[in-house]
C-alpha positions as CSV (number, residue, x, y, z in Angstrom):
1,M,166.4,-132.2,-114.9
2,K,166.5,-130.0,-117.7
3,L,167.9,-132.7,-119.7
4,A,165.2,-135.3,-118.3
5,I,162.3,-133.1,-119.4
6,L,164.0,-132.6,-123.5
7,M,164.3,-136.3,-123.6
8,L,160.3,-136.4,-122.4
9,I,159.4,-133.9,-124.8
10,L,161.8,-135.4,-127.7
11,V,160.1,-139.2,-127.2
12,S,156.7,-137.3,-127.0
13,S,157.3,-135.8,-130.4
14,V,158.4,-139.1,-131.8
15,T,155.7,-141.4,-130.6
16,H,153.0,-138.5,-131.1
17,A,150.0,-139.5,-134.1
18,E,151.1,-137.2,-136.8
19,I,147.8,-137.1,-138.6
20,I,147.8,-136.2,-142.1
21,G,144.7,-134.2,-143.9
22,K,144.6,-133.8,-147.8
23,V,142.7,-132.8,-150.7
24,V,142.7,-135.9,-153.3
25,E,141.0,-135.6,-157.0
26,Y,139.9,-138.8,-158.5
27,T,137.2,-139.6,-161.1
28,A,134.5,-141.6,-162.1
29,N,132.4,-141.3,-165.6
30,N,134.5,-138.6,-166.4
31,V,133.5,-136.5,-163.8
32,T,136.2,-135.3,-161.2
33,L,135.7,-136.0,-157.8
34,K,137.4,-134.1,-154.5
35,G,137.5,-136.1,-151.4
36,Y,139.7,-135.6,-148.7
37,L,142.2,-138.1,-146.9
38,A,143.7,-138.6,-143.3
39,Y,145.5,-140.7,-141.9
40,D,148.5,-141.2,-139.1
41,N,151.8,-140.9,-140.8
42,S,153.7,-142.2,-137.7
43,L,152.2,-145.6,-138.5
44,K,154.0,-147.9,-141.0
45,E,152.0,-151.1,-141.1
46,K,149.1,-151.3,-143.8
47,R,145.7,-151.0,-141.8
48,P,142.1,-150.6,-142.6
49,A,140.6,-147.7,-144.1
50,V,137.2,-146.5,-143.6
51,I,135.0,-144.1,-146.2
52,V,133.2,-141.2,-144.9
53,V,130.1,-140.3,-146.6
54,H,128.8,-136.7,-146.0
55,E,125.7,-135.0,-144.9
56,W,123.7,-133.5,-148.1
57,W,126.0,-130.2,-147.3
58,G,128.7,-131.9,-149.2
59,V,132.2,-132.3,-148.0
60,T,132.2,-129.3,-145.6
61,D,134.3,-129.4,-142.5
62,Y,132.4,-131.6,-141.0
63,P,132.9,-135.2,-142.8
64,K,136.5,-133.9,-142.8
65,K,136.6,-133.6,-139.1
66,R,135.3,-137.3,-138.6
67,A,138.0,-138.5,-141.4
68,E,140.6,-137.1,-138.9
69,M,139.1,-138.3,-135.9
70,L,139.0,-141.9,-137.2
71,A,142.9,-141.3,-138.7
72,S,143.2,-140.7,-135.0
73,L,142.3,-144.2,-134.1
74,G,144.7,-145.9,-136.9
75,Y,142.6,-145.9,-139.8
76,V,143.0,-144.5,-143.1
77,A,140.0,-142.3,-143.7
78,F,138.6,-140.8,-147.0
79,A,135.7,-138.2,-146.8
80,V,134.5,-139.1,-150.4
81,D,132.7,-136.6,-152.9
82,M,129.2,-137.8,-154.3
83,Y,128.3,-134.6,-155.8
84,G,131.2,-133.9,-158.2
85,N,133.9,-131.4,-158.3
86,G,134.0,-130.8,-154.5
87,K,130.0,-129.2,-154.7
88,V,128.8,-128.0,-151.1
89,A,125.8,-126.3,-150.2
90,D,125.2,-123.6,-147.9
91,N,121.4,-123.9,-147.8
92,P,118.7,-126.8,-147.9
93,G,117.6,-125.7,-151.3
94,D,120.8,-126.5,-152.6
95,A,121.7,-129.3,-150.3
96,Q,118.1,-130.9,-151.4
97,K,119.0,-130.7,-155.5
98,F,122.5,-131.9,-155.1
99,A,121.3,-134.6,-153.0
100,G,118.5,-135.2,-155.1
101,E,120.5,-135.1,-158.6
102,S,123.0,-137.6,-157.2
103,M,120.2,-140.6,-156.1
104,K,118.5,-140.4,-159.2
105,D,121.0,-142.8,-161.0
106,L,121.9,-145.8,-158.5
107,S,124.6,-146.7,-161.0
108,L,126.3,-143.1,-161.1
109,L,126.4,-143.2,-157.1
110,K,127.7,-146.6,-157.3
111,A,130.3,-145.9,-159.8
112,R,131.2,-142.9,-157.6
113,F,131.4,-145.1,-154.5
114,V,133.4,-147.4,-156.2
115,A,136.0,-145.3,-157.4
116,A,136.8,-144.0,-153.9
117,I,136.8,-147.6,-152.6
118,E,139.5,-148.3,-155.6
119,L,141.7,-145.4,-154.7
120,L,142.1,-146.6,-151.3
121,K,143.0,-150.2,-152.3
122,K,145.8,-148.6,-154.3
123,N,147.0,-146.6,-151.0
124,E,150.2,-147.5,-149.6
125,H,149.0,-147.3,-146.1
126,V,145.5,-149.2,-146.8
127,D,145.2,-153.0,-146.0
128,S,142.7,-153.5,-149.2
129,T,141.1,-156.7,-147.8
130,R,139.7,-154.4,-144.9
131,I,137.6,-151.3,-146.1
132,A,134.4,-150.2,-144.2
133,A,132.1,-147.4,-144.7
134,I,130.2,-144.8,-142.4
135,G,127.5,-142.1,-143.5
136,Y,125.6,-139.3,-142.2
137,C,122.1,-138.2,-143.1
138,Y,122.3,-138.4,-146.9
139,G,125.2,-140.2,-146.5
140,G,123.8,-142.5,-144.2
141,G,121.2,-143.4,-146.9
142,V,124.3,-143.9,-149.2
143,V,126.1,-146.6,-147.5
144,L,123.0,-148.7,-146.8
145,N,122.2,-148.4,-150.6
146,M,125.6,-149.2,-151.3
147,A,125.5,-152.7,-148.5
148,R,121.7,-153.5,-150.6
149,A,123.8,-153.5,-153.8
150,G,126.1,-156.2,-152.6
151,I,129.6,-154.0,-152.5
152,D,132.5,-155.9,-151.1
153,L,132.9,-154.0,-147.8
154,K,133.3,-155.2,-144.3
155,G,130.7,-153.2,-142.8
156,V,128.6,-150.2,-142.9
157,V,127.5,-147.1,-140.2
158,S,124.6,-145.3,-140.9
159,F,124.3,-142.1,-138.3
160,H,120.8,-140.7,-138.8
161,G,120.6,-141.9,-142.6
162,S,117.7,-142.4,-144.3
163,L,116.4,-146.0,-144.3
164,A,114.0,-146.2,-147.1
165,T,114.8,-147.1,-150.6
166,S,113.4,-148.2,-154.3
167,T,115.9,-150.8,-154.4
168,P,115.6,-153.3,-151.4
169,A,117.9,-155.5,-150.8
170,K,117.8,-159.2,-152.0
171,K,118.3,-162.6,-150.1
172,G,122.1,-163.4,-150.0
173,N,122.9,-160.0,-151.8
174,V,124.1,-157.8,-148.5
175,K,128.0,-158.6,-147.9
176,A,128.6,-156.1,-145.3
177,K,127.7,-156.2,-141.8
178,I,125.1,-153.4,-140.8
179,L,125.0,-151.0,-137.8
180,V,122.5,-147.9,-137.8
181,C,122.4,-145.4,-135.4
182,N,119.5,-143.9,-135.6
183,G,117.7,-140.5,-133.7
184,G,114.7,-141.9,-131.6
185,A,112.7,-138.4,-132.0
186,D,114.3,-137.9,-135.6
187,K,111.0,-136.3,-137.7
188,F,112.5,-137.3,-141.3
189,T,112.2,-141.3,-140.5
190,S,108.9,-142.7,-139.3
191,E,108.2,-145.8,-137.3
192,N,106.9,-147.3,-140.6
193,D,110.3,-146.7,-142.1
194,I,112.0,-148.5,-139.4
195,K,109.4,-151.5,-139.2
196,N,110.1,-151.7,-143.3
197,F,114.0,-151.7,-143.1
198,K,114.1,-154.3,-140.2
199,Q,111.8,-156.6,-142.3
200,E,114.2,-156.1,-145.2
201,M,117.0,-156.8,-143.9
202,T,115.7,-159.6,-142.1
203,A,114.3,-161.0,-145.2
204,A,117.8,-160.7,-146.9
205,D,119.3,-162.3,-144.1
206,A,121.5,-159.4,-143.7
207,D,123.9,-159.3,-140.5
208,F,122.2,-155.7,-138.8
209,K,122.4,-154.0,-135.5
210,F,119.5,-151.0,-135.3
211,I,119.7,-148.8,-132.4
212,S,117.9,-145.5,-131.4
213,Y,118.8,-143.0,-129.1
214,K,115.9,-141.4,-127.1
215,G,115.4,-138.0,-127.8
216,A,117.8,-137.3,-130.2
217,L,116.9,-135.2,-133.3
218,H,117.8,-135.9,-137.0
219,A,121.5,-135.0,-137.6
220,F,122.3,-135.4,-133.6
221,T,125.9,-136.3,-134.4
222,N,126.6,-132.7,-136.0
223,P,127.4,-129.7,-133.1
224,A,126.2,-127.3,-135.8
225,A,123.1,-129.0,-136.2
226,T,121.5,-127.0,-133.6
227,E,122.2,-123.7,-134.8
228,L,121.4,-124.8,-138.8
229,G,118.2,-125.9,-137.2
230,K,117.2,-122.4,-136.1
231,K,118.3,-120.9,-139.2
232,F,116.5,-123.1,-141.7
233,N,113.2,-123.7,-139.4
234,M,114.4,-127.4,-139.8
235,P,114.0,-130.4,-137.1
236,I,117.6,-131.1,-136.3
237,A,119.7,-130.4,-133.3
238,Y,123.1,-131.9,-132.1
239,N,122.9,-134.3,-128.8
240,E,126.0,-135.4,-127.2
241,S,124.9,-138.1,-125.7
242,G,123.8,-139.6,-128.7
243,D,127.0,-138.6,-130.8
244,K,129.0,-139.9,-127.9
245,R,127.5,-143.0,-127.6
246,S,126.8,-143.8,-131.2
247,W,130.6,-143.3,-132.0
248,K,131.4,-145.4,-129.5
249,E,128.9,-147.8,-130.7
250,M,130.9,-147.3,-134.0
251,R,134.6,-148.0,-132.6
252,R,133.3,-151.2,-131.3
253,F,132.1,-152.4,-134.4
254,L,135.0,-151.1,-136.5
255,K,137.3,-153.4,-134.2
256,A,134.7,-156.6,-134.5
257,I,134.8,-156.5,-138.2
258,F,138.1,-155.7,-138.8
259,N,139.5,-158.1,-135.8
260,N,142.1,-155.4,-134.5
């Protein structure tokens, strides 16, 4: 009996996922960027990769956790640094400043994003033909803008991201399939924003799906959002139903675009 239990433990230890998470430095336009790479080291074959773009707080524990969750699903995940030098904010003032500075120059934003793609393409675990991106809040806006810019990705997923843009997609330019998971009660996204986004994507012949989760406020996927909302008097809060449903929708989306 003891031998059988020991054998079971040994088999479990061999087959159990071995999630590796590590900080990786890379550069774009002579700026050092500090991302977080996560993958299952027990898998030996090349696999799809998913870029994770952070909220306006920067590469905090939250995007790292999402990268690890994606790794547990069998993807190589890279939580990228869009601010440079791993900068993070602990208050809305700094967060707005960092986000605003990074959004001033779309070519700079694009260069930092493409640098992450190139890093993944060189990774021994990655199938370089199958790369997608997801983003939260600020990051959701970033991945949508990268899709608009014609970046060659299989797909992008925006969670409670900004829909408005100063550079609308041109017809035929959007290569990535798009999934938008929007909070139905998001105070930062107006009905006009939603209308304009859908019209823009339709005019651009983009392959997109828009889902709105009833009652969900901005940042509804982040368990820390409720306390942050109270602390800084912001209309943000966690919504467990919206979080779980949108993650499930993302999983279906990734399976479809990667054919896995």
